[in-house]
C-alpha positions in Angstrom: -0.3 -9.3 8.8 -4.4 -8.8 8.0 -6.8 -8.5 11.0 -9.6 -11.5 10.5 -12.0 -9.8 12.3 -12.0 -6.6 10.2 -14.9 -6.8 7.6 -14.4 -6.3 4.2 -16.8 -4.2 2.9 -18.5 -4.6 -1.4 -16.9 -1.9 -3.2 -19.2 0.5 -5.6 -18.1 -1.6 -8.9 -19.3 -4.7 -7.4 -22.7 -3.5 -5.8 -23.3 -1.6 -9.0 -23.1 -4.9 -11.2 -25.5 -6.9 -8.3 -28.1 -3.7 -8.1 -28.0 -3.9 -12.1 -28.8 -7.9 -12.3 -31.5 -7.4 -9.4 -33.2 -4.3 -11.0 -33.4 -6.1 -14.5 -34.8 -9.1 -12.8 -37.0 -7.7 -10.2 -40.0 -10.2 -10.8 -37.8 -12.8 -9.6 -34.9 -11.8 -7.8 -33.4 -15.0 -7.6 -30.2 -15.7 -9.1 -29.6 -19.5 -10.3 -26.3 -21.2 -9.2 -24.9 -20.3 -12.3 -26.3 -16.8 -12.1 -24.4 -16.5 -8.7 -21.2 -18.3 -10.2 -21.2 -16.1 -12.5 -22.0 -12.8 -10.9 -19.3 -14.3 -8.3 -16.5 -14.2 -10.8 -17.3 -10.8 -11.9 -17.4 -8.9 -8.7 -14.4 -11.1 -7.1 -17.0 -12.0 -4.4 -17.4 -15.6 -2.6 -20.6 -17.5 -3.5 -21.9 -16.8 0.0 -21.0 -13.1 -0.2 -23.1 -13.2 -3.1 -26.1 -15.2 -1.5 -25.6 -12.8 1.3 -26.0 -9.7 -0.8 -29.1 -10.8 -2.3 -31.1 -11.9 0.9 -30.4 -8.5 2.2 -31.0 -6.5 -0.8 -34.5 -8.6 -1.0 -34.9 -7.8 2.9 -34.2 -3.8 1.9 -36.7 -3.8 -0.9 -39.5 -5.4 1.0 -39.2 -2.5 3.6 -39.7 0.2 1.1 
């Protein structure tokens, strides 16, 4: 039985895919709905996870 409180972390491959997208779209780091769907399929993540990842990534970029 899996523990619902246990958080799943993004694996390195998924993270690399998202980082690559972000790096190549530096001027506009906001993926469209279609791009999010494609990224979700490629990384086996949900759309919510994709959106959250990008929000956090943009926040991290802003700090630098």
